[in-house]
N, CA, C and O of each residue as an XYZ file, in Angstrom:
740
protein
N     119.630     91.739    100.462
C     119.267     91.361    101.809
C     120.606     92.242    102.755
O     121.654     92.767    102.381
N     120.095     92.117    103.827
C     121.604     92.835    104.616
C     122.107     91.479    105.153
O     121.722     90.310    105.182
N     123.143     92.205    105.557
C     124.417     91.091    106.354
C     124.423     91.298    107.738
O     124.658     92.491    107.928
N     124.295     90.782    108.647
C     124.457     91.066    110.177
C     125.617     90.427    110.803
O     126.183     90.929    111.775
N     126.012     89.225    110.210
C     127.405     88.434    110.769
C     127.465     87.686    109.526
O     126.436     87.477    108.884
N     128.870     87.169    109.054
C     129.499     86.373    108.253
C     128.175     85.322    107.999
O     127.711     84.711    108.962
N     127.574     85.147    106.555
C     126.826     83.647    106.430
C     125.345     83.846    106.966
O     124.442     83.050    106.710
N     125.185     85.004    107.744
C     123.612     85.204    108.097
C     122.913     86.460    107.529
O     123.359     87.585    107.753
N     122.121     86.303    107.000
C     121.462     87.140    106.449
C     119.983     87.863    107.194
O     119.497     87.210    108.118
N     119.314     89.123    106.817
C     118.265     89.063    107.606
C     117.424     90.350    106.638
O     117.854     90.888    105.617
N     116.381     90.556    107.201
C     115.334     91.558    106.505
C     115.031     92.198    107.231
O     114.656     91.753    108.316
N     115.056     93.545    106.964
C     115.102     94.767    107.975
C     113.499     95.356    107.271
O     113.304     95.637    106.089
N     112.383     95.433    108.534
C     111.147     95.332    108.208
C     110.853     97.165    108.125
O     111.501     98.118    108.559
N     109.673     97.068    107.414
C     109.010     98.339    107.061
C     107.699     98.160    106.534
O     107.256     97.239    105.847
N     107.086     99.314    107.018
C     105.578     99.594    107.238
C     104.831     99.465    105.704
O     104.090    100.374    105.330
N     105.000     98.657    105.127
C     104.276     98.893    103.695
C     105.084     99.392    102.264
O     104.665     99.453    101.108
N     106.429     99.723    102.850
C     106.948    100.356    101.535
C     108.633     99.252    101.416
O     109.226     98.553    102.238
N     108.814     99.509    100.360
C     109.928     98.724     99.875
C     111.141    100.155     99.506
O     110.885    101.145     98.822
N     112.244     99.887    100.096
C     113.044    101.034     99.742
C     114.496    100.571     99.632
O     114.526     99.468    100.178
N     115.615    100.862     99.222
C     116.985    100.689     98.926
C     117.698    102.143     99.521
O     117.635    103.255     98.995
N     118.432    101.734    100.857
C     119.398    102.575    101.379
C     120.714    102.286    101.783
O     120.838    101.547    102.760
N     122.007    102.842    101.071
C     122.854    102.279    101.549
C     122.750    100.882    101.285
O     123.017    100.265    102.317
N     122.405     99.938    100.102
C     122.565     98.719     99.972
C     121.711     97.545    100.713
O     121.876     96.326    100.659
N     120.474     98.529    101.621
C     119.751     97.378    102.265
C     118.374     97.460    101.702
O     117.789     98.506    101.422
N     117.985     96.424    101.585
C     116.427     96.465    100.581
C     115.348     96.175    101.894
O     115.255     95.102    102.490
N     114.724     97.164    102.120
C     113.628     96.655    103.193
C     112.604     95.442    102.857
O     112.622     94.946    101.730
N     111.813     95.027    103.740
C     110.713     93.728    103.190
C     109.629     94.052    104.042
O     109.732     95.146    104.597
N     108.659     93.413    104.279
C     107.639     93.008    105.307
C     107.614     92.221    106.183
O     106.624     92.136    106.910
N     108.667     91.461    106.339
C     108.764     90.224    107.330
C     109.257     90.734    108.811
O     109.879     91.783    108.983
N     108.999     90.109    109.522
C     109.394     90.484    110.826
C     109.690     89.449    111.866
O     109.035     88.416    111.729
N     110.581     89.487    112.941
C     111.246     88.489    113.707
C     110.074     88.226    115.213
O     109.037     88.785    115.570
N     110.720     87.347    115.643
C     110.173     87.161    117.043
C     111.015     87.271    118.074
O     112.028     86.620    118.332
N     110.401     88.331    118.754
C     111.193     88.498    120.280
C     110.710     87.377    121.513
O     109.515     87.081    121.526
N     111.345     86.940    122.235
C     110.816     86.317    123.874
C     111.171     87.246    124.677
O     112.167     87.963    124.768
N     110.054     87.114    125.345
C     110.073     87.930    126.964
C     109.563     86.998    127.973
O     108.359     86.753    127.894
N     110.356     86.321    129.080
C     109.881     85.315    129.779
C     108.863     85.789    130.695
O     109.146     86.588    131.587
N     107.755     85.361    130.530
C     106.728     85.632    131.889
C     107.127     85.369    133.145
O     106.761     86.098    134.066
N     107.859     84.386    133.334
C     107.960     83.713    134.613
C     109.506     84.167    135.071
O     109.669     84.042    136.285
N     110.413     84.558    134.504
C     111.789     85.144    135.479
C     112.426     85.862    134.199
O     112.281     85.804    132.978
N     113.223     86.583    135.138
C     113.941     87.718    133.741
C     114.963     87.240    132.965
O     115.659     87.996    132.288
N     115.143     85.841    133.008
C     116.304     85.217    132.573
C     116.147     85.582    131.194
O     115.307     86.467    131.031
N     116.757     85.123    130.059
C     116.451     85.166    128.761
C     116.339     83.889    127.943
O     115.719     83.841    126.881
N     117.082     82.677    128.589
C     117.144     81.494    128.029
C     116.341     80.270    129.010
O     115.961     79.154    128.656
N     116.272     80.739    129.971
C     115.805     79.580    131.078
C     114.182     79.695    131.502
O     113.811     79.285    132.603
N     113.547     80.097    130.845
C     111.793     80.092    131.040
C     111.458     78.829    129.817
O     111.806     79.013    128.651
N     111.009     78.020    130.092
C     110.231     77.180    128.770
C     109.221     77.838    128.312
O     108.565     78.605    129.018
N     108.928     77.565    126.807
C     108.872     78.279    126.132
C     106.799     78.185    126.170
O     106.050     78.701    125.340
N     106.385     77.347    127.434
C     104.656     77.619    127.728
C     104.835     79.030    128.428
O     103.950     79.869    128.256
N     105.809     79.296    129.119
C     105.890     80.645    130.276
C     106.155     81.800    129.428
O     106.215     82.878    130.019
N     106.359     81.799    127.925
C     106.766     83.162    127.289
C     105.817     83.665    126.713
O     104.722     83.107    126.782
N     105.968     84.747    126.054
C     105.239     85.393    125.288
C     105.842     86.129    124.140
O     106.885     86.780    124.189
N     105.011     85.941    123.017
C     105.657     86.439    121.625
C     105.558     87.671    121.363
O     104.350     87.886    121.265
N     106.371     89.022    121.117
C     106.411     89.848    120.917
C     106.409     90.251    119.136
O     107.077     89.589    118.342
N     105.999     90.814    118.933
C     106.372     91.116    116.994
C     106.691     92.531    117.227
O     106.114     93.337    117.956
N     108.007     92.724    116.257
C     108.415     94.199    115.987
C     108.591     94.432    114.794
O     109.441     93.825    114.144
N     107.665     95.541    114.186
C     107.974     95.734    113.028
C     108.599     97.603    112.600
O     108.140     98.526    111.927
N     109.437     97.462    113.165
C     109.932     99.397    112.664
C     109.442     99.799    111.206
O     109.636     99.123    110.195
N     108.922    100.745    111.257
C     108.441    102.264    110.207
C     109.458    101.463    109.247
O     109.154    100.850    108.223
N     110.647    101.602    109.778
C     111.653    101.995    108.216
C     113.080    101.425    108.749
O     113.438    102.134    109.690
N     113.705    100.740    108.569
C     115.510    100.112    108.781
C     116.140    100.561    107.318
O     115.647    100.521    106.190
N     117.339    100.974    107.761
C     118.038    101.046    106.818
C     119.849    100.656    106.995
O     119.928    100.775    108.218
N     120.812    100.403    106.685
C     122.200    100.472    107.277
C     122.907    101.711    106.747
O     122.956    102.061    105.568
N     123.358    102.220    107.626
C     124.329    103.852    107.070
C     125.624    103.191    106.942
O     126.075    102.146    107.411
N     126.174    104.248    106.044
C     127.762    104.172    105.779
C     128.612    103.657    106.215
O     129.464    102.970    105.650
N     128.436    104.064    107.878
C     128.967    103.441    109.206
C     128.743    102.268    109.671
O     129.003    101.969    110.836
N     128.169    101.362    108.712
C     127.666    100.094    109.068
C     126.866    100.026    110.376
O     127.071     99.092    111.151
N     125.850    101.100    110.689
C     125.254    100.887    111.670
C     123.817    100.877    111.237
O     123.205    101.539    110.399
N     123.524    100.081    111.929
C     121.895     99.603    111.561
C     120.925    101.073    112.188
O     121.176    101.404    113.347
N     119.951    101.827    111.476
C     119.248    102.736    111.859
C     117.913    102.035    111.839
O     117.558    101.403    110.844
N     117.063    102.150    113.075
C     115.807    101.777    112.966
C     114.916    103.127    113.389
O     115.012    103.881    114.357
N     113.771    103.097    111.946
C     113.496    104.458    112.557
C     111.676    104.277    112.673
O     111.032    103.496    111.973
N     111.118    105.152    113.674
C     109.782    105.094    114.005
C     108.953    106.305    113.632
O     109.049    107.160    114.512
N     108.139    106.686    112.585
C     107.878    107.756    112.228
C     106.280    107.849    113.369
O     105.421    107.001    113.611
N     106.447    109.192    113.810
C     105.381    109.863    114.712
C     104.317    110.995    114.075
O     104.770    112.053    113.639
N     103.312    110.800    114.055
C     102.557    112.025    113.666
C     101.637    112.912    114.877
O     100.956    113.935    114.802
N     101.923    112.146    115.809
C     100.905    112.671    116.935
C     101.822    113.256    118.109
O     103.007    113.496    117.879
N     101.307    113.462    119.262
C     101.802    114.453    120.389
C     102.657    113.180    121.192
O     102.261    112.090    121.606
N     103.867    113.767    121.211
C     105.042    112.855    121.694
C     104.349    112.199    123.002
O     103.466    112.884    123.518
N     104.583    111.224    123.466
C     104.460    110.303    124.497
C     105.970    109.495    124.630
O     106.349    108.468    124.067
N     106.702    110.424    125.649
C     108.255    109.880    125.757
C     108.186    108.394    126.167
O     108.792    107.631    125.415
N     107.520    107.820    127.282
C     107.706    107.135    127.801
C     107.130    105.949    126.772
O     107.890    104.981    126.758
N     106.060    105.816    125.982
C     105.555    104.898    124.947
C     106.567    104.974    123.953
O     106.561    103.943    123.280
N     107.270    105.635    123.662
C     108.093    105.588    122.690
C     109.481    104.921    123.232
O     110.247    104.484    122.373
N     109.751    104.844    124.239
C     111.197    104.706    124.770
C     110.688    102.829    124.684
O     111.452    101.929    124.333
N     109.421    102.675    125.053
C     109.361    101.008    125.299
C     109.164    100.500    124.219
O     109.196     99.269    124.200
N     108.880    101.248    122.890
C     108.484    100.999    121.567
C     110.008    100.708    120.882
O     110.327     99.668    120.306
N     110.808    101.820    121.081
C     112.167    101.837    120.042
C     112.979    100.744    121.117
O     113.884    100.076    120.616
N     112.700    100.571    122.444
C     113.371     99.388    123.122
C     112.764     98.219    122.415
O     113.654     97.487    121.980
N     111.414     97.736    122.117
C     111.325     96.568    121.617
C     112.247     96.617    120.061
O     112.395     95.453    119.689
N     112.743     97.379    119.300
C     113.101     97.886    117.809
C     114.698     97.283    118.569
O     115.293     96.322    118.084
N     115.092     97.864    119.518
C     116.728     97.386    119.780
C     116.956     95.934    120.089
O     117.933     95.321    119.658
N     115.627     95.173    121.175
C     115.731     94.318    121.404
C     115.535     93.187    120.315
O     116.079     92.095    120.482
N     114.728     93.457    119.159
C     114.627     92.840    117.720
C     116.253     92.656    117.038
O     116.889     91.632    116.785
N     116.630     94.234    116.854
C     118.053     94.440    116.285
C     119.109     93.513    117.168
O     119.912     92.867    116.495
N     119.166     93.417    118.234
C     120.055     92.115    119.006
C     119.640     90.937    119.260
O     120.543     90.152    119.552
N     118.371     90.433    119.257
C     118.001     89.316    119.525
C     117.837     88.342    118.119
O     118.234     87.184    117.992
N     117.194     89.104    117.208
C     116.780     88.433    115.855
C     117.680     88.660    115.047
O     117.994     87.777    114.249
N     118.417     90.072    115.045
C     119.422     90.394    113.832
C     120.485     90.541    113.996
O     121.305     91.078    113.251
N     120.696     89.844    115.522
C     122.072     89.849    115.819
C     123.191     90.975    116.003
O     124.406     90.775    116.017
N     122.618     92.046    116.122
C     123.347     93.668    116.122
C     123.591     93.858    117.372
O     122.704     93.633    118.194
N     124.824     94.302    117.756
C     124.913     94.912    119.101
C     124.076     96.394    119.363
O     123.873     97.200    118.456
N     123.769     96.529    120.350
C     122.972     97.950    120.955
C     123.967     98.952    120.273
O     123.453     99.672    119.416
N     125.477     99.136    120.541
C     126.310     99.985    120.244
C     126.258    100.193    118.540
O     126.624    101.112    117.808
N     125.920     99.495    118.409
C     125.957     99.587    116.438
C     124.408     99.878    116.100
O     124.180     99.658    114.910
N     123.688    100.157    116.564
C     121.955    100.563    116.493
C     121.622    102.056    116.759
O     122.031    102.609    117.780
N     120.944    102.641    115.915
C     120.582    104.025    116.010
C     119.214    103.631    115.781
O     118.768    102.916    114.884
N     118.565    104.256    116.812
C     116.905    104.476    117.200
C     116.456    105.468    116.776
O     116.744    106.391    117.538
N     115.765    105.858    115.765
C     115.470    107.300    115.142
C     113.797    107.608    115.652
O     112.985    106.766    115.267
N     113.425    108.413    116.237
C     112.016    108.795    116.394
C     111.876    110.121    115.556
O     112.498    111.131    115.885
N     111.106    110.091    114.553
C     111.057    110.917    113.532
C     109.528    111.457    113.635
O     108.574    110.869    113.128
N     109.437    112.767    114.430
C     107.720    113.432    114.735
C     107.602    114.187    113.329
O     108.070    115.293    113.058
N     106.879    113.348    112.507
C     106.534    114.058    111.057
C     106.068    115.693    110.643
O     106.325    116.480    109.733
N     105.245    115.686    111.862
C     104.667    116.944    111.919
C     105.397    117.884    112.445
O     105.385    118.965    111.856
N     106.018    117.786    113.369
C     107.166    118.956    114.088
C     108.510    119.036    113.180
O     109.294    119.984    113.240
N     108.651    118.028    112.421
C     110.072    117.996    111.446
C     111.171    117.553    112.340
O     112.329    117.713    111.954
N     110.981    117.132    113.239
C     112.183    116.696    114.623
C     112.332    115.489    114.620
O     111.397    114.710    114.808
N     113.779    115.061    114.365
C     114.420    113.545    114.504
C     115.070    113.642    115.872
O     115.904    114.515    116.113
N     114.637    112.632    116.873
C     115.165    112.322    118.314
C     116.135    111.318    117.935
O     115.864    110.718    116.895
N     117.389    110.937    118.637
C     117.835    109.670    118.706
C     117.633    109.298    120.010
O     117.397    110.124    120.893
N     117.715    107.993    120.217
C     117.376    107.256    121.268
C     118.925    106.485    121.543
O     119.409    105.826    120.623
N     119.580    106.601    122.722
C     120.610    106.116    123.241
C     120.274    104.545    123.670
O     119.219    104.326    124.266
N     120.994    103.680    123.425
C     121.078    102.228    124.087
C     121.735    101.470    124.500
O     122.664    101.310    123.709
N     121.848    100.711    125.522
C     122.768     99.923    126.063
C     122.097     98.810    126.709
O     120.920     98.682    127.047
N     123.421     97.777    126.843
C     122.770     96.427    127.672
C     121.469     96.739    128.952
O     120.324     96.294    129.031
N     122.082     97.499    129.668
C     121.360     97.922    130.794
C     120.099     98.388    130.654
O     119.233     97.978    131.428
N     119.783     99.332    129.632
C     118.557     99.819    129.361
C     117.638     98.694    128.729
O     116.492     98.537    129.149
N     118.170     97.901    127.697
C     117.490     96.968    127.054
C     117.129     95.841    127.993
O     116.155     95.138    127.727
N     117.955     95.596    129.226
C     117.301     94.840    130.132
C     116.047     95.213    131.021
O     115.209     94.522    131.599
N     116.245     96.557    130.905
C     115.047     97.181    131.790
C     113.839     97.181    130.804
O     112.742     96.846    131.253
N     113.946     97.491    129.639
C     112.503     97.029    128.715
C     112.254     95.504    128.400
O     111.159     95.071    128.041
N     113.565     94.613    128.598
C     112.960     93.322    128.773
C     111.973     93.064    129.912
O     110.855     92.567    129.782
N     112.537     93.467    131.028
C     111.345     93.472    132.192
C     110.532     93.941    132.047
O     109.610     93.197    132.382
N     110.039     95.222    131.570
C     108.953     96.110    131.593
C     108.032     94.993    130.645
O     106.861     94.879    131.004
N     108.479     94.147    129.441
C     107.894     93.652    128.937
C     107.419     92.411    129.292
O     106.280     92.042    129.004
N     108.450     91.540    130.081
C     108.066     90.471    130.841
C     106.934     90.928    131.826
O     106.034     90.110    132.015
N     106.888     91.747    132.268
C     105.644     92.103    133.417
C     104.152     92.329    132.783
O     103.007     92.039    133.131
N     104.742     92.980    131.697
C     103.258     93.343    130.891
C     102.848     91.838    130.116
O     101.692     91.491    130.357
N     103.408     91.173    129.481
C     102.879     89.849    129.497
C     102.361     88.869    130.330
O     101.540     87.981    130.100
N     103.011     89.192    131.403
C     102.530     88.325    132.707
C     101.352     89.128    133.005
O     100.706     88.671    133.948
N     100.873     90.203    132.475
C      99.968     90.955    133.226
C      98.327     90.637    132.231
O      97.198     90.435    132.677
N      98.776     90.700    130.882
C      98.063     90.185    130.115
C      97.687     88.551    130.213
O      96.541     88.145    130.020
N      98.740     87.732    130.517
C      98.213     86.353    130.701
C      97.227     86.059    131.862
O      96.446     85.125    132.044
N      97.578     87.379    132.724
C      96.298     86.996    134.079
C      94.991     86.958    133.308
O      94.136     86.267    133.861
N      94.544     87.657    131.915
C      93.035     88.055    131.451
C      92.780     86.628    131.039
O      91.619     86.226    130.970
N      93.954     85.719    130.719
C      93.191     84.249    129.684
C      92.632     83.655    130.613
O      93.128     83.689    131.739
N      91.575     83.035    130.377
C      90.646     81.929    130.457
C      91.848     80.614    130.666
O      92.019     79.936    131.679
N      92.579     80.530    129.355
C      93.616     79.350    129.612
C      94.749     79.793    128.812
O      94.767     79.805    127.581
N      95.771     80.186    129.644
C      96.944     80.980    128.990
C      97.959     80.068    128.128
O      98.929     80.548    127.543
N      97.625     78.695    128.117
C      98.566     77.760    127.573
C      97.759     77.735    126.147
O      98.454     77.672    125.133
N      96.702     77.768    126.044
C      95.981     77.549    124.845
C      95.756     79.280    124.137
O      95.106     79.422    123.102
N      96.237     80.196    124.691
C      95.941     81.561    124.677
C      94.632     82.036    124.676
O      94.419     83.131    124.154
N      93.666     81.363    125.202
C      92.342     81.517    124.892
C      92.133     82.671    125.960
O      92.801     82.828    126.981
N      90.731     83.694    125.378
C      90.120     84.514    126.093
C      88.733     84.543    126.153
O      88.253     84.085    125.116
N      87.886     84.906    126.974
C      86.525     84.697    126.848
C      86.506     86.305    126.799
O      87.192     87.100    127.441
N      85.401     86.561    125.733
C      84.744     88.066    126.281
C      84.120     88.395    127.000
O      84.176     89.585    127.308
N      83.232     87.560    127.624
C      82.208     87.580    129.206
C      83.345     88.341    129.999
O      82.982     89.317    130.655
N      84.574     88.024    130.007
C      85.961     88.327    131.449
C      86.176     89.389    130.873
O      87.249     89.787    131.327
N      85.724     90.250    129.984
C      86.012     91.912    129.802
C      84.980     92.527    129.851
O      83.866     92.067    129.599
N      85.311     93.934    130.271
C      84.174     94.713    130.518
C      83.965     95.808    129.243
O      84.992     96.280    128.756
N      82.773     96.182    128.744
C      82.774     96.634    127.644
C      82.359     98.041    127.823
O      81.264     98.269    128.336
N      83.154     99.031    127.438
C      82.396    100.285    127.129
C      81.019    100.597    126.708
O      80.531     99.945    125.785
N      80.374    101.483    127.260
C      79.457    101.916    127.087
C      79.548    103.244    126.222
O      78.536    103.672    125.667
N      80.629    103.815    126.126
C      81.261    105.000    125.328
C      81.549    104.354    123.955
O      82.529    103.652    123.703
N      80.780    104.614    123.295
C      81.125    103.587    121.950
C      82.119    104.794    120.765
O      82.622    104.422    119.705
N      82.178    106.010    121.232
C      83.108    106.793    120.717
C      84.582    106.359    120.492
O      85.343    106.451    119.529
N      84.725    105.719    122.074
C      86.238    104.662    122.135
C      86.601    103.667    121.448
O      87.715    103.144    121.406
N      85.449    103.331    120.778
C      85.373    101.680    119.983
C      85.886    102.282    118.645
O      86.263    101.363    117.918
N      86.009    103.289    118.165
C      86.338    103.731    116.754
C      88.094    103.569    116.885
O      88.783    103.514    115.866
N      88.465    103.528    117.743
C      90.071    103.529    117.848
C      90.706    102.473    118.153
O      91.924    102.296    118.150
N      89.301    101.268    118.604
C      89.857     99.895    119.156
C      90.443     99.029    118.448
O      89.636     98.722    117.571
N      91.643     98.294    118.280
C      91.826     97.315    117.528
C      90.939     95.824    118.070
O      91.388     94.771    117.617
N      89.801     95.735    118.946
C      89.373     94.741    119.062
C      87.802     94.908    118.934
O      86.990     94.114    119.410
N      87.493     96.046    118.230
C      85.948     96.467    118.138
C      85.335     95.042    117.029
O      84.167     94.655    117.070
N      86.278     94.506    116.211
C      85.686     93.292    115.386
C      85.266     91.963    116.271
O      84.629     90.974    115.909
N      85.837     92.280    117.549
C      85.331     90.842    118.567
C      84.494     91.564    119.366
O      83.345     91.139    119.482
N      84.838     92.662    120.002
C      83.765     92.724    121.195
C      82.584     93.653    120.706
O      81.591     93.660    121.435
N      82.554     94.543    119.416
C      81.696     95.404    118.947
C      81.463     94.889    117.446
O      81.525     95.743    116.562
N      81.223     93.678    117.121
C      81.365     93.645    115.812
C      80.150     94.158    114.945
O      80.054     93.852    113.757
N      79.055     95.102    115.713
C      78.308     95.589    114.891
C      78.610     96.900    114.313
O      77.810     97.382    113.510
N      79.707     97.546    114.643
C      80.381     98.681    114.501
C      81.263     98.578    113.278
O      81.817     99.614    112.909
N      81.477     97.388    112.560
C      82.314     97.322    111.544
C      81.151     97.444    110.313
O      81.611     97.617    109.184
N      79.639     97.363    110.457
C      79.131     96.844    109.296
C      78.693     98.632    108.746
O      78.238     99.537    109.444
N      78.942     98.640    107.687
C      78.208    100.335    107.038
C      76.788    100.618    107.507
O      75.872     99.799    107.584
N      76.758    101.845    107.793
C      75.658    102.407    108.086
C      74.497    102.523    106.742
O      74.790    102.938    105.621
N      73.325    102.113    107.116
C      72.564    102.022    106.083
C      72.432    103.589    105.459
O      71.752    103.797    104.454
């Protein structure tokens, strides 16, 4: 296990791999971040107005310089805005769950296709911007729920696409179009 503070251990997440690098063992556990849907304060909103965000970096390890490196592997075309939000979520994970200050975290975007590594710098101001963006996103998603307290959505409240090619990549096809999960005869 990694040490973040004296007496506190943490697990650095990995997407399916277990590796040892500079004394840190990866595992498939993840923490939970909370972003308030009602205010930008980190601690003042009651839990019923919060959203739960799961962060699972592709790989994490401690460097020889005692820095936490969180890696996101990319295989497709670059999307700087989406990558910034995703890596920002990992930085929040490091700060809020692992209790590692942003100045001790290296956020690395590794484009496997191009063979490029991009380091994304972070500070408290940037993290607050990401937290606010996540808060607004959670509020927008909750607006679609029939009962936000029970996290209950009703399928009929959502328009389904007629272009079934889009369903191929959709995370919700098992709910929305379960017939597409069946193997063809």
